[in-house]
A tleap script that builds the chain and sets N, CA, C and O, in Angstrom:
source leaprc.protein.ff14SB
mol = sequence {
  NMET SER GLU SER ASN PHE SER ASN ALA LYS
  PHE LEU THR VAL ALA GLU VAL ALA GLU VAL
  MET ARG VAL SER LYS MET THR VAL TYR ARG
  LEU VAL HIE SER GLY GLU MET PRO ALA VAL
  ARG PHE GLY ARG SER TYR ARG VAL PRO GLU
  ASN ALA VAL GLU GLN TYR LEU LYS GLY ALA
  VAL VAL ASP GLY GLN SER ASP THR CALA
}
set mol.1.N position { 16.290 -48.731 133.248 }
set mol.1.CA position { 16.756 -47.796 132.220 }
set mol.1.C position { 16.838 -46.403 132.831 }
set mol.1.O position { 15.905 -45.955 133.498 }
set mol.2.N position { 17.936 -45.734 132.605 }
set mol.2.CA position { 18.084 -44.387 133.152 }
set mol.2.C position { 17.263 -43.396 132.347 }
set mol.2.O position { 16.930 -43.642 131.188 }
set mol.3.N position { 16.941 -42.270 132.976 }
set mol.3.CA position { 16.107 -41.274 132.310 }
set mol.3.C position { 16.809 -40.647 131.113 }
set mol.3.O position { 16.150 -40.090 130.235 }
set mol.4.N position { 18.146 -40.731 131.063 }
set mol.4.CA position { 18.877 -40.104 129.968 }
set mol.4.C position { 19.060 -41.043 128.768 }
set mol.4.O position { 19.521 -40.603 127.715 }
set mol.5.N position { 18.704 -42.334 128.910 }
set mol.5.CA position { 18.868 -43.281 127.816 }
set mol.5.C position { 17.498 -43.787 127.370 }
set mol.5.O position { 16.983 -44.768 127.907 }
set mol.6.N position { 16.917 -43.110 126.385 }
set mol.6.CA position { 15.590 -43.467 125.904 }
set mol.6.C position { 15.640 -44.167 124.552 }
set mol.6.O position { 14.621 -44.239 123.865 }
set mol.7.N position { 16.806 -44.686 124.150 }
set mol.7.CA position { 16.952 -45.213 122.797 }
set mol.7.C position { 16.017 -46.379 122.498 }
set mol.7.O position { 15.587 -46.527 121.354 }
set mol.8.N position { 15.686 -47.213 123.485 }
set mol.8.CA position { 14.804 -48.355 123.251 }
set mol.8.C position { 13.422 -48.164 123.853 }
set mol.8.O position { 12.634 -49.107 123.920 }
set mol.9.N position { 13.129 -46.959 124.286 }
set mol.9.CA position { 11.865 -46.701 124.978 }
set mol.9.C position { 10.721 -46.522 123.998 }
set mol.9.O position { 10.894 -45.988 122.902 }
set mol.10.N position { 9.549 -46.981 124.414 }
set mol.10.CA position { 8.319 -46.683 123.668 }
set mol.10.C position { 7.689 -45.480 124.357 }
set mol.10.O position { 7.511 -45.474 125.575 }
set mol.11.N position { 7.354 -44.468 123.573 }
set mol.11.CA position { 6.810 -43.241 124.133 }
set mol.11.C position { 5.305 -43.171 123.961 }
set mol.11.O position { 4.755 -43.620 122.956 }
set mol.12.N position { 4.651 -42.597 124.960 }
set mol.12.CA position { 3.215 -42.383 124.926 }
set mol.12.C position { 2.932 -40.887 124.935 }
set mol.12.O position { 3.689 -40.110 125.516 }
set mol.13.N position { 1.847 -40.487 124.295 }
set mol.13.CA position { 1.426 -39.091 124.364 }
set mol.13.C position { 0.781 -38.844 125.725 }
set mol.13.O position { 0.455 -39.785 126.448 }
set mol.14.N position { 0.605 -37.591 126.056 }
set mol.14.CA position { -0.063 -37.239 127.315 }
set mol.14.C position { -1.470 -37.821 127.331 }
set mol.14.O position { -1.922 -38.317 128.363 }
set mol.15.N position { -2.163 -37.766 126.202 }
set mol.15.CA position { -3.518 -38.315 126.124 }
set mol.15.C position { -3.514 -39.825 126.356 }
set mol.15.O position { -4.406 -40.351 127.021 }
set mol.16.N position { -2.517 -40.522 125.814 }
set mol.16.CA position { -2.427 -41.966 126.016 }
set mol.16.C position { -2.130 -42.309 127.474 }
set mol.16.O position { -2.695 -43.253 128.025 }
set mol.17.N position { -1.241 -41.535 128.093 }
set mol.17.CA position { -0.935 -41.747 129.514 }
set mol.17.C position { -2.192 -41.523 130.348 }
set mol.17.O position { -2.494 -42.305 131.249 }
set mol.18.N position { -2.920 -40.458 130.044 }
set mol.18.CA position { -4.149 -40.157 130.777 }
set mol.18.C position { -5.150 -41.300 130.652 }
set mol.18.O position { -5.822 -41.649 131.623 }
set mol.19.N position { -5.249 -41.880 129.469 }
set mol.19.CA position { -6.181 -42.987 129.246 }
set mol.19.C position { -5.755 -44.224 130.040 }
set mol.19.O position { -6.592 -44.882 130.656 }
set mol.20.N position { -4.465 -44.539 130.027 }
set mol.20.CA position { -3.955 -45.700 130.756 }
set mol.20.C position { -4.184 -45.543 132.258 }
set mol.20.O position { -4.583 -46.488 132.938 }
set mol.21.N position { -3.926 -44.340 132.764 }
set mol.21.CA position { -4.036 -44.086 134.206 }
set mol.21.C position { -5.456 -43.736 134.632 }
set mol.21.O position { -5.738 -43.636 135.826 }
set mol.22.N position { -6.350 -43.549 133.666 }
set mol.22.CA position { -7.739 -43.157 133.942 }
set mol.22.C position { -7.804 -41.836 134.710 }
set mol.22.O position { -8.540 -41.705 135.688 }
set mol.23.N position { -7.023 -40.866 134.249 }
set mol.23.CA position { -7.025 -39.519 134.816 }
set mol.23.C position { -7.130 -38.519 133.669 }
set mol.23.O position { -7.100 -38.904 132.500 }
set mol.24.N position { -7.253 -37.243 134.003 }
set mol.24.CA position { -7.336 -36.225 132.956 }
set mol.24.C position { -5.944 -35.909 132.417 }
set mol.24.O position { -4.933 -36.206 133.053 }
set mol.25.N position { -5.914 -35.301 131.231 }
set mol.25.CA position { -4.637 -34.876 130.665 }
set mol.25.C position { -3.969 -33.848 131.568 }
set mol.25.O position { -2.744 -33.836 131.688 }
set mol.26.N position { -4.760 -32.986 132.206 }
set mol.26.CA position { -4.198 -31.975 133.103 }
set mol.26.C position { -3.441 -32.632 134.254 }
set mol.26.O position { -2.399 -32.129 134.675 }
set mol.27.N position { -3.952 -33.748 134.763 }
set mol.27.CA position { -3.265 -34.458 135.838 }
set mol.27.C position { -1.905 -34.952 135.363 }
set mol.27.O position { -0.921 -34.873 136.099 }
set mol.28.N position { -1.847 -35.462 134.137 }
set mol.28.CA position { -0.574 -35.933 133.583 }
set mol.28.C position { 0.385 -34.754 133.425 }
set mol.28.O position { 1.563 -34.870 133.765 }
set mol.29.N position { -0.103 -33.621 132.915 }
set mol.29.CA position { 0.758 -32.441 132.789 }
set mol.29.C position { 1.300 -32.013 134.146 }
set mol.29.O position { 2.467 -31.634 134.251 }
set mol.30.N position { 0.465 -32.068 135.192 }
set mol.30.CA position { 0.925 -31.706 136.534 }
set mol.30.C position { 2.035 -32.640 137.001 }
set mol.30.O position { 3.025 -32.189 137.576 }
set mol.31.N position { 1.876 -33.940 136.756 }
set mol.31.CA position { 2.901 -34.909 137.137 }
set mol.31.C position { 4.213 -34.648 136.406 }
set mol.31.O position { 5.289 -34.750 136.994 }
set mol.32.N position { 4.119 -34.313 135.131 }
set mol.32.CA position { 5.316 -34.026 134.334 }
set mol.32.C position { 5.999 -32.761 134.833 }
set mol.32.O position { 7.210 -32.749 135.053 }
set mol.33.N position { 5.218 -31.689 135.015 }
set mol.33.CA position { 5.799 -30.410 135.432 }
set mol.33.C position { 6.366 -30.457 136.850 }
set mol.33.O position { 7.321 -29.743 137.158 }
set mol.34.N position { 5.785 -31.293 137.714 }
set mol.34.CA position { 6.290 -31.393 139.088 }
set mol.34.C position { 7.520 -32.288 139.169 }
set mol.34.O position { 8.198 -32.319 140.196 }
set mol.35.N position { 7.813 -33.014 138.098 }
set mol.35.CA position { 8.963 -33.899 138.097 }
set mol.35.C position { 8.653 -35.299 138.603 }
set mol.35.O position { 9.551 -36.137 138.683 }
set mol.36.N position { 7.396 -35.566 138.946 }
set mol.36.CA position { 7.021 -36.895 139.432 }
set mol.36.C position { 7.029 -37.938 138.320 }
set mol.36.O position { 7.187 -39.130 138.581 }
set mol.37.N position { 6.858 -37.484 137.075 }
set mol.37.CA position { 6.877 -38.392 135.938 }
set mol.37.C position { 7.805 -37.817 134.870 }
set mol.37.O position { 7.578 -36.709 134.384 }
set mol.38.N position { 8.850 -38.563 134.502 }
set mol.38.CA position { 9.763 -38.050 133.482 }
set mol.38.C position { 9.090 -37.972 132.113 }
set mol.38.O position { 8.230 -38.790 131.785 }
set mol.39.N position { 9.484 -37.001 131.336 }
set mol.39.CA position { 8.942 -36.843 129.991 }
set mol.39.C position { 9.973 -36.138 129.120 }
set mol.39.O position { 10.879 -35.470 129.618 }
set mol.40.N position { 9.818 -36.299 127.819 }
set mol.40.CA position { 10.671 -35.635 126.849 }
set mol.40.C position { 9.795 -34.687 126.059 }
set mol.40.O position { 8.683 -35.037 125.663 }
set mol.41.N position { 10.297 -33.491 125.834 }
set mol.41.CA position { 9.508 -32.515 125.082 }
set mol.41.C position { 9.924 -32.530 123.621 }
set mol.41.O position { 11.105 -32.412 123.296 }
set mol.42.N position { 8.932 -32.678 122.742 }
set mol.42.CA position { 9.135 -32.602 121.303 }
set mol.42.C position { 8.334 -31.412 120.801 }
set mol.42.O position { 7.110 -31.488 120.697 }
set mol.43.N position { 9.003 -30.328 120.492 }
set mol.43.CA position { 8.283 -29.127 120.073 }
set mol.43.C position { 7.412 -28.630 121.206 }
set mol.43.O position { 7.916 -28.294 122.278 }
set mol.44.N position { 6.105 -28.581 120.979 }
set mol.44.CA position { 5.177 -28.102 122.012 }
set mol.44.C position { 4.493 -29.242 122.761 }
set mol.44.O position { 3.664 -28.993 123.636 }
set mol.45.N position { 4.828 -30.482 122.432 }
set mol.45.CA position { 4.162 -31.607 123.087 }
set mol.45.C position { 5.157 -32.437 123.899 }
set mol.45.O position { 6.368 -32.371 123.687 }
set mol.46.N position { 4.622 -33.206 124.817 }
set mol.46.CA position { 5.435 -34.074 125.664 }
set mol.46.C position { 5.181 -35.522 125.310 }
set mol.46.O position { 4.082 -35.898 124.905 }
set mol.47.N position { 6.222 -36.333 125.469 }
set mol.47.CA position { 6.099 -37.781 125.323 }
set mol.47.C position { 6.660 -38.395 126.603 }
set mol.47.O position { 7.706 -37.986 127.107 }
set mol.48.N position { 5.938 -39.384 127.108 }
set mol.48.CA position { 6.315 -40.035 128.355 }
set mol.48.C position { 6.742 -41.459 128.040 }
set mol.48.O position { 6.013 -42.186 127.364 }
set mol.49.N position { 7.919 -41.873 128.521 }
set mol.49.CA position { 8.334 -43.267 128.294 }
set mol.49.C position { 7.335 -44.220 128.952 }
set mol.49.O position { 6.911 -43.993 130.085 }
set mol.50.N position { 6.966 -45.272 128.249 }
set mol.50.CA position { 5.978 -46.221 128.750 }
set mol.50.C position { 6.402 -46.804 130.101 }
set mol.50.O position { 5.571 -46.979 130.992 }
set mol.51.N position { 7.697 -47.105 130.250 }
set mol.51.CA position { 8.143 -47.698 131.514 }
set mol.51.C position { 8.038 -46.702 132.671 }
set mol.51.O position { 7.926 -47.120 133.824 }
set mol.52.N position { 8.070 -45.407 132.396 }
set mol.52.CA position { 7.909 -44.402 133.453 }
set mol.52.C position { 6.490 -44.445 134.009 }
set mol.52.O position { 6.280 -44.249 135.206 }
set mol.53.N position { 5.523 -44.700 133.139 }
set mol.53.CA position { 4.129 -44.823 133.584 }
set mol.53.C position { 3.994 -46.061 134.470 }
set mol.53.O position { 3.360 -46.013 135.525 }
set mol.54.N position { 4.594 -47.168 134.033 }
set mol.54.CA position { 4.544 -48.400 134.819 }
set mol.54.C position { 5.179 -48.202 136.193 }
set mol.54.O position { 4.630 -48.639 137.204 }
set mol.55.N position { 6.338 -47.541 136.227 }
set mol.55.CA position { 7.028 -47.302 137.497 }
set mol.55.C position { 6.207 -46.394 138.401 }
set mol.55.O position { 6.139 -46.624 139.608 }
set mol.56.N position { 5.587 -45.373 137.839 }
set mol.56.CA position { 4.765 -44.467 138.641 }
set mol.56.C position { 3.591 -45.218 139.262 }
set mol.56.O position { 3.288 -45.045 140.443 }
set mol.57.N position { 2.936 -46.050 138.461 }
set mol.57.CA position { 1.780 -46.788 138.968 }
set mol.57.C position { 2.191 -47.804 140.040 }
set mol.57.O position { 1.462 -48.003 141.012 }
set mol.58.N position { 3.338 -48.439 139.872 }
set mol.58.CA position { 3.828 -49.375 140.882 }
set mol.58.C position { 4.094 -48.651 142.196 }
set mol.58.O position { 3.801 -49.176 143.271 }
set mol.59.N position { 4.647 -47.447 142.110 }
set mol.59.CA position { 4.946 -46.667 143.306 }
set mol.59.C position { 3.722 -46.057 143.945 }
set mol.59.O position { 3.759 -45.655 145.108 }
set mol.60.N position { 2.621 -45.983 143.183 }
set mol.60.CA position { 1.416 -45.334 143.678 }
set mol.60.C position { 0.407 -46.325 144.251 }
set mol.60.O position { -0.686 -45.929 144.656 }
set mol.61.N position { 0.759 -47.596 144.288 }
set mol.61.CA position { -0.164 -48.617 144.794 }
set mol.61.C position { -0.394 -48.401 146.280 }
set mol.61.O position { 0.551 -48.237 147.052 }
set mol.62.N position { -1.655 -48.403 146.668 }
set mol.62.CA position { -2.030 -48.218 148.067 }
set mol.62.C position { -2.393 -49.574 148.650 }
set mol.62.O position { -3.158 -50.337 148.060 }
set mol.63.N position { -1.835 -49.859 149.808 }
set mol.63.CA position { -2.118 -51.137 150.465 }
set mol.63.C position { -3.479 -51.062 151.138 }
set mol.63.O position { -3.669 -50.286 152.075 }
set mol.64.N position { -4.420 -51.857 150.669 }
set mol.64.CA position { -5.769 -51.844 151.195 }
set mol.64.C position { -5.909 -52.634 152.498 }
set mol.64.O position { -7.018 -52.760 153.017 }
set mol.65.N position { -4.824 -53.160 153.029 }
set mol.65.CA position { -4.846 -53.983 154.232 }
set mol.65.C position { -4.687 -53.161 155.508 }
set mol.65.O position { -4.612 -53.741 156.591 }
set mol.66.N position { -4.634 -51.838 155.419 }
set mol.66.CA position { -4.336 -51.005 156.582 }
set mol.66.C position { -5.464 -50.964 157.611 }
set mol.66.O position { -5.214 -50.636 158.771 }
set mol.67.N position { -6.691 -51.284 157.223 }
set mol.67.CA position { -7.814 -51.271 158.159 }
set mol.67.C position { -8.022 -52.649 158.769 }
set mol.67.O position { -8.887 -53.409 158.333 }
set mol.68.N position { -7.232 -52.961 159.770 }
set mol.68.CA position { -7.356 -54.262 160.429 }
set mol.68.C position { -7.982 -54.062 161.795 }
set mol.68.O position { -7.281 -53.999 162.805 }
set mol.69.N position { -9.295 -53.962 161.824 }
set mol.69.CA position { -10.007 -53.701 163.086 }
set mol.69.C position { -10.514 -54.978 163.716 }
set mol.69.O position { -11.134 -54.938 164.779 }
savepdb mol mol.pdb
quit
């Protein structure tokens, strides 16, 4: 789904994203403001498409196999 077509998207609040990712709300705001995580602004609050959180987490996976001594 493109970032401009949110018609079927489920949106999460910043607090919900923070809970899912186990990070602080400030971390989520930093990701949104830096452009690393797309979000839509409604008034003074942001909503993040649920699939954007999934995509971010998939891209942030660290391969634990790098220490092959």
